[in-house]
C-alpha positions in Angstrom: -62.8 -3.6 -0.1 -60.3 -6.4 -0.7 -60.7 -8.8 -3.6 -62.1 -12.0 -2.0 -60.5 -14.1 -4.8 -57.0 -12.8 -4.3 -54.9 -15.0 -2.0 -53.3 -13.4 1.0 -49.9 -11.8 0.5 -47.1 -13.9 1.8 -44.5 -12.6 4.3 -41.0 -11.9 3.1 -39.1 -15.2 2.7 -42.2 -17.3 3.4 -42.4 -18.7 -0.1 -38.6 -19.5 -0.1 -39.1 -21.3 3.2 -42.1 -23.3 1.7 -40.1 -24.2 -1.4 -37.1 -25.4 0.8 -39.5 -27.4 3.0 -41.0 -29.1 0.0 -37.5 -30.0 -1.3 -36.6 -31.4 2.0 -39.6 -33.7 1.9 -38.6 -35.1 -1.5 -36.9 -38.5 -1.7 -34.1 -37.0 -3.7 -33.6 -34.2 -6.2 -36.9 -32.7 -7.4 -38.1 -30.8 -10.4 -39.8 -27.4 -10.2 -43.0 -29.1 -11.4 -42.9 -31.4 -8.4 -42.4 -28.5 -6.1 -45.3 -26.6 -7.7 -47.6 -29.7 -7.3 -46.5 -30.1 -3.7 -47.2 -26.4 -2.8 -50.4 -26.1 -4.9 -52.6 -23.1 -4.1 -52.5 -21.8 -7.7 -48.7 -21.1 -7.6 -47.4 -20.5 -11.1 -44.6 -22.6 -12.4 -42.7 -19.4 -13.3 -42.9 -18.3 -9.7 -41.5 -21.6 -8.5 -38.6 -21.2 -11.0 -38.0 -17.7 -9.8 -37.9 -18.8 -6.1 -35.6 -21.7 -6.9 -33.3 -19.4 -8.9 -33.1 -17.0 -5.9 -32.4 -19.9 -3.6 -29.6 -21.0 -6.0 -28.1 -17.5 -5.9 -28.2 -17.7 -2.0 -26.5 -21.1 -2.2 -29.5 -22.7 -0.4 -30.1 -25.2 -3.2 -28.1 -26.9 -6.0 -29.3 -27.9 -9.4 -28.2 -30.3 -12.0 -29.5 -31.0 -15.5 -31.8 -33.9 -15.9 -32.8 -34.3 -19.5 -34.1 -30.9 -20.7 -34.9 -29.7 -17.2 -33.2 -29.3 -13.9 -33.6 -31.1 -10.6 -33.1 -29.2 -7.4 -31.7 -30.3 -4.0 -31.7 -28.3 -0.7 -28.2 -27.5 0.6 -29.4 -26.3 4.0 -32.4 -26.2 6.2 -34.2 -23.0 7.3 -31.6 -22.4 10.0 -28.8 -22.6 7.5 -30.6 -20.2 5.2 -31.1 -17.7 8.0 -27.4 -18.0 9.0 -26.4 -17.3 5.4 -28.6 -14.2 5.4 -27.0 -13.0 8.7 -23.5 -13.6 7.3 -24.4 -11.7 4.1 -25.7 -8.7 6.1 -22.5 -8.8 8.3 -20.3 -8.9 5.2 -21.9 -5.7 4.0 -20.9 -3.7 7.1 -17.7 -1.8 7.4 -17.6 -2.1 11.2 -18.2 -5.8 11.9 -17.2 -5.5 15.5 -19.8 -2.8 16.2 -22.5 -4.9 14.5 -21.5 -8.0 16.5 -21.4 -6.1 19.8 -24.8 -4.6 19.1 -26.2 -8.0 18.2 -24.8 -9.8 21.3 -25.8 -7.1 23.7 -29.3 -7.2 22.4 -29.7 -10.9 23.1 -31.9 -12.1 26.0 -29.9 -13.9 28.7 -30.9 -17.4 27.5 -29.8 -16.7 23.9 -26.6 -15.1 25.1 -25.9 -18.2 27.3 -26.6 -20.5 24.3 -24.3 -18.4 22.0 -21.5 -18.6 24.6 -22.0 -22.4 24.9 -21.9 -22.8 21.1 -18.8 -20.7 20.8 -17.1 -22.7 23.5 -18.0 -25.9 21.7 -16.7 -24.6 18.4 -13.4 -23.5 20.1 -13.1 -26.9 21.7 -13.4 -28.6 18.4 -10.2 -27.0 17.2 -8.3 -28.2 20.4 -6.4 -31.5 20.4 -8.3 -34.1 22.3 -11.2 -31.7 22.9 -14.7 -33.1 23.5 -14.0 -35.7 26.0 -13.8 -33.3 28.9 -17.2 -32.1 30.3 -19.4 -34.3 28.1 -22.7 -35.0 29.7 -22.2 -32.3 32.4 -25.6 -30.6 31.7 
C-alpha cells in the first residue's frame, strides 16, 4: 500500500518546467528562496537549487551574484527548453540526416505543413527584401 503522506512522483522534466514557469512570473531576477516559496508543496530549498543548476547547465536560465546569493533569470520558455533538448539529442547522433528524415516522416500532416511553413519563413528571412511578398495571405 502506498504511503498516503508521500506526494505523487513528478514526471520527467515537470519540476524543471514548474521552476521555469515560476521564474517567468517574477518581476525580474529571482532568488531560489523566492522560487521555493512560489512552488510551495514542501519542496526543499536544496531541490530548487539542484533544478536551477540543471537548468543553468542546459542554458535555460542565467544567474548572477546578488550579495551572498544568486538571482536567476529564465533565458527561454518551455518551447525553447524543448528545442534545446531536441538539438542536444540530434547533436549526439552520427547520422543526423537519418534522424531528421525519421522525425519528419513521423509527423502528422498538420505538423508537417507547419514545419514546412516555418522553414519557408526562416529561408525568406535570409533573402534580401523578403517578408513583403505573401504577407497576410493566410
